[in-house]
N, C-alpha and C positions, 0 to 999 in steps of 0.2 A: 395591935402591936406596932402599926405603922407610925404612930405618933409618940413612941417611947423615946426617941433619940433627939438630942438638941444639937448634935454635931454630926457631920457627914461620916467621919471616921468611926463614930459609935455604931453606925448601922452595920459595919463589918464585924465589930466586936460582938454585937448582939447575935448576928447570924452564926458566928463561930460557936457561940454558946448553945444556940438552939439546934443548929444543923451541922455539927462539926465534921461529919463524914460526907455530907452532901457536896456534889460538884458545884464549885463556885465560879470557876473561870476556865475556859478552854480556848487556847490560841495556838498558833503555829509554834511559838517558842515556849510553851509550857501549859500544863494542866494542874489545877489546884483544887483540893477540897477547901471548904471554908476554914477549917482548922489550919491547914497548911498555908493558905493565903494570909490569914491573920498573923501567923508566926513569921512568915517572910516579910510582911510589912513591919512588924515589930523589930526584926533584925535590922532592916535598912534604916528605920527610924533612929535606932540607937547609934548606928554608924554615922549617920548624918549629924546627929547631935554632937558626936565626938569630933566632927570636923568643923564645928562652930555654928551650925545652923540652929537658930533659936526661935522661940515663939515671936510672931510679928514679922519675921523675915518674909521676903517675896521670892518665890522660886519659879523659874521658867522650866517647864518639862520639855526638853528638846529631844524627844524620842519618838520614833515612828510608832504608830498604833500597834500595841503588842501587850503581852502579859507584863513585860518589864515596865511599860509606861503606866499600866494600871497600878502596879505595886508602888511605883514612884509617886503617883498622885496620892494614894492613900497614906503613904509614909509622910509626905510633906504636910498633908492635912492633920495627921496625928501629932506632928510637931507643933501645930498651931500656926503654920505658915499660910500665906496667901499663895495659892497655886495657879500658875498660868500655863496651860497646855499650849504648845507652839507647833506650827507645821514646818517640818524640816525641809519641805520642798519650796517654801517661800524664798524669794530673793533675799540675799544677805542684808541688803539695805533696809528692806521692810522689817526683817527680824531685829536689826539694830534699833530701829525706831520704836519697836515694841519694848525693848529693854529700857529705852530712855523714857518713854511716856509712862510706863508702869513703874519705873524706878526699881527694877528688879535687883536683888542682892546676889542671887546665884543663878546659874544655868546648869541643869543636869542633863547629861548626854550619855550615849552609849559609844562603843568603839565605832559602830557604823555611822553615827552622826557626828563624831568628834571633829572631823575636818570642817564640815559645814558650820558647826557650832563655833569653832575657832575663828572662822571668817566673820561671823556675826559679832562675836565679842571684840575682835580687832577693829571693826567699824565703829563699835560703840565706844571704845576707849581702852586704855591699858588696864588689864586685869591682873589679879594675883596668880600665884602658881596653881596650876591645875592639880586637883587631888583625885586619887583613885579611891572609890568607895564600892567595894563588893562588885567589881567589874564595871561600874559606872564612872563617869568623869564629872567632877564637880568644878565648875568655873566660878570662882569668886569674882564679883563685878565691882568696878570702882565706885567709891562713895564712902560715906561715913557709917561705921557699924552701928547697929541698934537705932537707926533713924526711924524705924517703924515700930519701935517698942510700944507695946500697948495695943497694937492692932490685934483683932481677934481672929484673923485668918479668914479663909473662904476660897472662892473660886473666881478666876478672871478669864473671860472669853473676849477675844479681840474681834471687833467689827471694823468694816471699812469706814474711814473718816473722809469727809468731803475735802479736807485740806491735804489729803495724802498721808496723814499720820494716823495709823490704826488707833482706834479708841478702845481702851481697856474697860470692859463692862464688869464692874465689881459686884459680885453676888455673894451675899453672906451665907453661912451655913443654913440659917433659917429660911432664906429665899429658896434655895434649892431643895431643902427638905420638905417644905410645904408642897411644892409641885410634885416631888418624887413620891411622897406618901399619897397624895391625891391620885396620881396616875396608877400606883400599885393597887389602890382600892378600886378604881374605876374598871380596870381590866381584870380584876380579881387574880392578881399574881400570887403564885404559891411556890413552895419548894419543888413542885413537880414541873414547873415551867422552864423552858430553855429559850432565852431571849437572844435573837440574832442582832448583832451590832454591826452596822455597815457604815455609819457616819464617822467622819474624822473626829478626834477628841477635841478639836478646836471648835466644833459645831455644837450648838446647845442641845441637839437631839440626844447626844450621848450622856447628858445628865440623867435621863431616864434609864439608859442602858446600864450605867454604872451604879446608880444609887437606888433606883426602884427595885432592881434585882436584889441588892443587898438587903433592903428592908424586908423583902418577901422570902429571902433565902433561895431565890431562883438562880439558875446557872446563866452566866454571861458568856456567850459564844461570839468571839471576834471573827468576822468574815474577812478572809484575805482580800486586801484592797484591790489586787489585780483582777479579781473576778468581775468587778463592775464593768469591765470592757467586754465581758462575755455573758450576756443575759441568760443564756441557756444554762451556763454553769452556775449562775446564782440560783436559778430555780432548782437545779440538782442539789446544790449545797444546802438550801433550805430543807429539802426532803431528807437528804442523808444525815444531816445534823439534828433532825427531829425538832426543828425550830417551831415553837408554839406561838410566840409573839414576835412581831416584826414592826419596826418603826423606821420610816424612810420618807424622803421627799417624793412628791408625785411623779417627778421625772423618772426616777428609778422604777416605780410601779408601771409607768408607761412602757419602759423598755422591756420589763418582764412580760407585759401583755403583747407587745408588738414583735419582739425578737426572742423572748425567753420561753415561749410556748407554755406559759403558766396555766392557761385555760385547759390545755390538754393534759398537763402533768401537775396538778395541784399538790403542793407539799403536804404530805399525809398528816402531819401533826399540827399544822397551822390552825390556830383557833381565834386569833385576834390580829388585825392589821391596823396600824396607826400611821397617819401621815400629817405633815406640817411643812411650813416653809414657803408655800406658794399655792395658788388655786389649783385644784385638780380638774383638768378638762372634763366637763360633765358627761360627754359621750363615752369617754374611756372609763370613768368611774361607774357609769351605768352598766358597762360591759362586765366589770368586776362584780357588781351587785347582782347582776343577772346570772352570771356563771357560778357564783359562790353565794347563794342566798342565805346559807347558814353561817357565813363568815362575817362577824361584825367589823365594820370599818369605822374608825374614830378619826374625826377631823379635829386636830388640835391647833389653836391659833395663839400667837403671841410673839412679839419681838424678843430678842435675847434679853433686853432690859427688864422684861416682865415675866420671864419664863412663859409657860402656857397660862393664859388668863381666861380664855373661852374655849368651849369644846362641845362636840355633839357626836352621837353615833348617827351616821348618815343613812338615809333611806332612798329608795328609788324615787319616791314622791318629792323628796327634798332636793334631788339633783336638778330638777327642772326650774328652779328659781332663776329669775333673770340675772340677779346679782348674787355673787357667792355668799352663802351663809357661813358664819364662823361659830354658830351655836350660842350657848348661854354661858354666862360667867361661871367659872368653876367655884366650888365650895370655898367660902372664906375670902373671896376676892371681889372687889367692887369695880364694875366697869360702867362707864357712862359716856354718852355722846355730849360733847361740849362745843358750844358755839364760840364765835369770836369774842363775845363779851365775857367769857369765862364762866358761863352758866349752862346748865343742861338745856339741850335743844333737840328738835326733831331730827336734824341732820347736822353733822359736824365732825370734829375729830374725835377718835376713840381715845379716852383717857382711862388709866388703870391705877387703882390704889389698893393697898393691902400687903399681905406678907410675902408675896412673890416678887414685888417690885424692888429692883436693885438698889444698892447703897449709893451708887453714883459712878461717874466716869473717872478713870485715873488719867489725869492730865498733869504732866510734869511731876509725877509722883504723888500728887494730892488727889484724894477722892472728892470729887465735886458733885454735889446733889443736883440732879437734873429735873426734879419734880417742880410742879407749879401748884399754887393754891387755887382751886376751882370749886364751884358749887355744884353738887350733885342734885339729882331730881328730888331727893328727900329734904333738900334745903341745908344739908350739912356741908360745911366747907372742909375739903380734904386736900392733902398734898398728894398729887397724882402725876403720873408720867404720861405725856402726850405721845402716842405711838407714831403720829404722822399719817396714819391711815384714816381715810374719810369713810363714814358709814352712817347707818341709821339702825334703830331698833324697831322690829316689827311688833305687831299686836301680841304675838305669842311669846314675846320676850327675847327672841333670837336676834342676834346682831348680824348685819349684812355689810359687806364691803362695797364701797362705791369707787374706790381709787385711793391714791396717795396724794398728800399735800404736795409732795415734790414730783408727782407724775402729772400734775395739772399743767397744761400749756395754754398760752394765749395765742390765738390765730385769728386774724382779721377781726379783732375786737371781741372775739368770743373766748370764754374760758372753757377749755375742754379737758375732761379727764380721760386719760388713755385707757383705763380699765373699763370704762363704759363701752368703748369701741371693741376692746378685747373680748368682753363678755358677749357682745353681739356676734363676733366672729365664731367664738366657741359654741354658740347656740345653733350655728348653721349645720345642716346635715352634711356628712362627708368630711368633717374636719376632725383630725386626730388631736392636734394641739396647735397653739398659735401664741404669738406675742406681738404686742403693738408698742412701738418705740418711736421716739423722735430721732430722725436721722441727723447725725452730728456733722458739722462743718459744711452745711449747705447754704441756705438763704437766711437772712435775718429773721424771717418768720419761721415758726416751727413747721417742719416737714414731717408728716406722720406716715409711717410705713407699717404695713401688716406683714409679718413673717409667719407663714402657715405651713403645716405639714398635712398633706391631704390623705383622706381615706376614701377618695372618690370624687371630691369636689374639685372643680377647676377654678382658675382665676376668674373666669367669667361668672361662675356660680357665686363666688364670694362677692363680686361686685354687685350682682343682682340682689343678693341677700342683704347686703349693707345698704343699698339704695332703698330697700323696703323698710329696713329696721331703724335707720339713723337719719337725722336731718342733714341737709346738704352741708352745713358748716362742719359736721363731724366726719364727712367722707374722707378716707385716707388718700394721700397723694400717690401712693404706690403699694403694690402687693407683690411680695416675693415668695415664690413657692420653694420649699426646701425638703430634702429627705429627712433631716432632723435639725433641731435647734441646738446651738452651742450651750454647754453647761459650765457653771462655775465649779470650783474645787469642792463645794458643798453639795453639788448635784442639782442646784436650781438653774433655771433658764438664765443664761448670761445676757441680760438686756443691754449692758454696756457694749459688749462685743457686737450685738446686733445693730446698735446705733452707729457703730463705727464702720459698718460694711459700706463699701462704695459700690452702689448698684444704680445703674441708670434705668429709666423706664423701659428703654428698648431691650435691656438685658434680662428682663423678667422671664423666668421659665423654670422648669424643674431642673434641680441640680443633678 
């Protein structure tokens, strides 16, 4: 049944037919059965159509994560629009750049986000009169109507751009559905499951939360955002809400282990844990696998542009690999290591082809294909997306990360990948987590710093361990011990913030 739909909004219609009275969505601002959710989406869809929203339009969802936001997303998709969830906490200037780069036609807000939406719209340019739609506010944006006529709609997620302009990653219905159906099959989602959703709607983890649940008729439970500051409350929420499937970044799992007492108070209904977005520190992952031997952990890999493209269920034996494993290519997706000559190689950049790969980046309103023509190992030339991640494929078919193309630095004539150093740090005993970054604004040559959270290891222990594990050219210039590492809005380690820290060698010590 997971392959019956060709559009994301059809997944909700099908669930309403199969499981009309089953719980579909639970949030602080509303609880819906599948029948109720589908009827509410239909109502908003008709009201938006009456206000001039048409197939092919592009709509920014400027609503805090809530039942209202979920209804708005589904209604816009049902209209045939291209939907762009936005973070109401972003600076207005960034929001205005999103409107411009994606060439949005409308911005949909609530009374709570109206003032912030108005600032974003004002920075973008003169808009039409704000319209009230069933308690929501619809901001028409400047531009020529119907300039996107013929677009088939879909999903837009914004990622950071190197130029300071957020890039709109344009995902088709088919892109997201292929991943969502694969994920639902892999974790055997059913109408009995309750999926805990903690990520922002602007983060690609939530495509699983929204659409895999609908495909399976499972219940989507939105975790209150403020709970993330209180790991013990997250553990309690998972238990009280009877969450059976949870998908998060490793940083949140670490917090639950270190501050949330999850080892002592395992959520009683939890049967599957998924993670993505960054490497999981092996010693912490091993603690989970030891404490919960019957709880499968799934490592999902893939940039926003490819959805998830490789995955594996991790094991204690696999945790000990020197370089992080990202598993095998998922069903229907082609993954290859490509060298600089554009052909398959033993080591190189990870390229992805197939149904999960995005349509392109929205730049000045135009969807621009970012794929390259490369030769895979079978000799077939394919259009594929280069992830920027460097890796290799082991004899068992698993792919392993070795770093990023843009995380490679040149120092004293040697090209060094920061992930090589980071993997060596994480493999040391007594390390909870760590990140290796180039310190910004220092010398013309790259200055490499280790930022580590200790579970018993001292700075001297780290130095000794790295002296044994790494050649002299890869030794870091400094080591900074910290109680915790800063995180981005999506919960990943904020490497940019670490690189900007102004720390002298003499200042090193526990914070």
